[in-house]
N, C-alpha and C positions, 0 to 999 in steps of 0.2 A: 201360560204357565200358572200354577197355583203358588201360594205364598212360600211354602217350604222348598219347592223346586226352584223358585226364584232365588231364595237365600243360598241354597247349595250351589247353584250354577254361577252366581255372580259375586256374592259377598263373602265367600269363604276362601277365595282364590288369591288373596292379597300376598304380595311378595314379602312385605315387612312382617317379621316374627320377632318381637322383642323378648328379651330374657326376663323382663319384669312382668310379663303376662303369664300367670300360672295356669289360667283357664280362659279361653277366648270365646268365640262364637259357638253356640250349640247347646248351651245349658240355660237355666233360669237367670243366672247372673254370671258376669265375668269375675275372675279373681286376679287381683293385682298385687305385686310385691312392692310395698311402699319403701322408697329409699330413705336411708338414715339422714337425719338432720335436714330434711327438705320439707317445705310446705307443698301440699298438692293444690294447685290452682285449678278451679273448675269454672267453666263458662258454658252457656247454652244460647243458641240463636236459632230462630225459625225464619225460613225464607218462604214466602208465599207468592205464587205466580200472579203477576199483575201488580204486585206491591213492591217486592224486593228485586224483581227482575222482569223485563218485558216478556210478554207472552211468546214472542217469536224466538227467544233465546235458545240456542241449541243445548242439548243435554250435557255435553262435555263441559261447557261453560258453567252451567248450573251446578254440576258436581264440584268443579273447581271452586266456585264462589262460596258454596256452602261450607267448604272446609276453610277457605281463606279468611272469611269474616270471623270465624271462631279462633283461628290461630292468631289473628290480629289482636283480639282481646287478650290472649295469653302474652303476646309480645308487649302490650302496654303495661303488663305487670312484671315484665322481665323474666317470664317463665320459659322454660324449655318444653315444647310440646311433646306429648308422649302417647296418649290414647284418645280415641274418639268413639262415641256411640252415635248411631244414625237411625232416626225414625223417618221413614219415607212413605208418604201418602200419594198414591197414583190413581188416576182415573181408570186405567186398565194396565194389564201386565204386558206392555210393549217391550219385547226382548231387545230390539234394536236400540230403543231409547235407553233402557236400563244398562245395556252394554256401554253405550257412549257416556252415560252418567258416571258409571263406575270408573271409566278411564280417567275422567276429570278428577274424581275423588282420589283414586289410588296414585295418580301421577304426583299430586301434591303431597300426599301422605308419604310416598316413598322418598321424596326430596327431603322431607323433614324427619324421617324415621318415626312416623306415627302409625300405630296399629289400630285398625278397626276391631273393637272388642265385643260389639253387640249392637242391639237396636230392635227395630220393629218395622214391619211393612203392613200397610193397610190400604184399602180401596176408598177413594174419595177425591175431592179437588186437589190438584197438585200442590204439595207443600213439603218442605224438608226441614227437619229439626236435627241439629247436631249438638251434642254435648262433648266438649273437648276438655281434656285434662292435661296438665303439665306440672312440672316441678320447679321450685325456686328455693335456693338455700335460705335457711332461717335468717331473718332480719335483712334480707337483700331484696325483698319485694318492693316494687314501685307502686304507690297508690295515688289517688287524687288528692290526698289530704296533706301532703308534705310541703307544698309550695309556700314561699315566704316573700314578703315585700323586698324588692331589690333583686330577686331572681330574674334571670333572662328567659324569654320564651322562644322556643325553637320549634320547627316543624321539619320532618323528613320529606324528601322528594318534591313533587309538584302537586298542586291541588286544583280541582275544578274541571278536569277533562272528562271524568265520568258523567258529571252533570251536563256537560255540553253534549255528550252523546245522547242523553235522555231528551234533551230539547229537540234534537233531530228526530228521534223516534216519535215524539208526541206532536210533530208537525209545527213546532214553534219557530223553527228556522230550517233552512236546507243547507247542509254542509257539502263541500266537494267530496268526491268519493275517497280520495287519499286521506283527507282530514278525518272523515267519519271512520274510516278503517282504523286510524291511529287511536282516536279517542274511544271508540267502541271496545278496543282491546283493554283499555283502562277500566271500562265498566264491567266487561265480562270476565276478565282475568286479573283481578287485583292481586298485588304481591304483598303478603303480610310481612311486616318488617321485624321478623323474628330475631335475626342476628343483631340488629340495632337495639332491640329491646334488651337482650341479654348484656350487651355492651354497656347500656345505660344504667344497669344495676349499680355500678360504682360511682355514678355521677348525678343522675337525675333526682330532683326532689319530688317531682310529681309527673304523671304522664296519663294520657288517654289516647285511644285510637280514634281516628276521624271517620265516623260512619254517618252521622246526622248533619254534618256541616261544621265548619270551623267555629263559627260563633256559638252554636248550640253546645258543642263539646267543650269549648273554652269556658263557657259559663259553668259547666260541671266542675271544672278545676277551681274556678273562682269561688263558687259556693262551698265546695268541700273544704277548701283551704282558707276560706274567709279572707280573700285578697281581691284586689282589683288589678287591672292591667291597662297599659296604653299600647294599643296595637298600631303598628306602623304599616299602613295599607300599601305604600309603594314598595315595601320589602316583601310582599307576599310572593311565593314562588309559583308564578303563573306561566304555563307553557306558551310557546310561540303560537301554537295552533289556537289556543283560547284567546290570546291577546289579539292576534290578527283577525279572528272571526268577529269578536264583539267590541273591540276597542277597550281602552283602559278602564273606564268607569263600569261598564257592564261586566267586564271580565272579573274585576275585583268583587262585584256584588255576587256573581255566581260562585267564585272561589270561597266566599264567606258562608254562603248558605247552601251550596249544592249537595254535599254529602257524597257517600260512596267512594271516598278517596282511599280509606284504609291505610293512611300514613299515620305516623306517630306525632302527637303534639306533646311537648314536654318542657319542663322548667329545670334550670340548673343555676346554682349559686355562682357568684362572681369568682370565688376562689377555685372552683372546679371547671370553669368555662373553657379554659385553654386545654386542659387535660381531656375533657370530653370531645372537643373538636378534633384533637389529634387522634384519639381512640377511634372515633367514627370514620375519620379519613383513612385510617389504617385498614378498616374493613370495607372500604369503598362506598360508604354511605354519604350521600349528599344531604346537607342540612342547611337551613336558613334561619337566622335570628330575626324574629318579626315583632319583638316588643319587650317590655320590661314590666314586672309586677310592682304594685304599690299598695298602699293602705286603703284605697278609696272604696273597695268593694264593688266597683263598677268597671265595665269595659268601655274605655274611651278610645278614640281613633284619631290618627293624624295622617294627612296626605300632603306630601311635599313640605313637611315640617309645620303644617298649619292644622289646627283642630278642624275636624269635619264630622258631620252627622251621618249615621248609617241607619237604614230602615230594614235591614235584612234579618232573617232568623233561619234557623235550621229546621229539619224535618222532625215532626213529632206525631206519633200515632194518635188517632182520635181527635186531631185538630181539624175541625170542619172548615176553618178559614183557609186551609192550604189548597 
């Protein structure tokens, strides 16, 4: 297939048709109807084969992840996802691959009522760039800059499983089949915490999604808000699969630096702590308190109530020491 045949055959057949899309795919630009008294939140992520997903990853999982990582950014701001644009670079126009890729894209879009409104297709090494847009009411956005000393630090879900799957893939360890199947699902099909993000608009002082590893992403909050934090390592939400495979020390290290979790890391003040816990419990979201902020400007850690040193860091592009 050629470019425009590909677009007509696969990218214009989406089920979701939002009323706020005045003009979608097929023209030079899409036209959107901006909602009243809402900010429009915009985020862009690129996924490159061999960097953001292993070469063997199936097309449906790649499509899912390309959307999920962008919706995760919107979730961290408390935004409701609405529209996406997709730029897809392919080595060749493989119809079977494109069909499976679109299945992953549209399945997640349909779940969150997100419409594909445009994009581009080109030939070259496999990469996917998605721009996602959502809405958040005026003065309800969650940023990285609002955390204060005394706030409590929380994380949703469990962390470290996706990084464990990558260790198996790169031959650094060998997992039992059942364990690998479990953690590989966390790597290939991350779940953006969209509902949690919208719930946190009423409670969180700051938030970020976990993509590059807990330590690296926590540092962004500390730097942006000019705060420090004491991180309680024995409170990290680590899965049984990760703990049983690596033991406590290595499991904690991987949970701190691994990345690809796409959970939410957020802070909340003492006076809103109980209300937040109740609100997230009501929507079925598991959370764990893993520390408290302070004035130090540094990340310190304790294990079993004793100060401890950590030598971990998260992922960063162009870091040749990784």
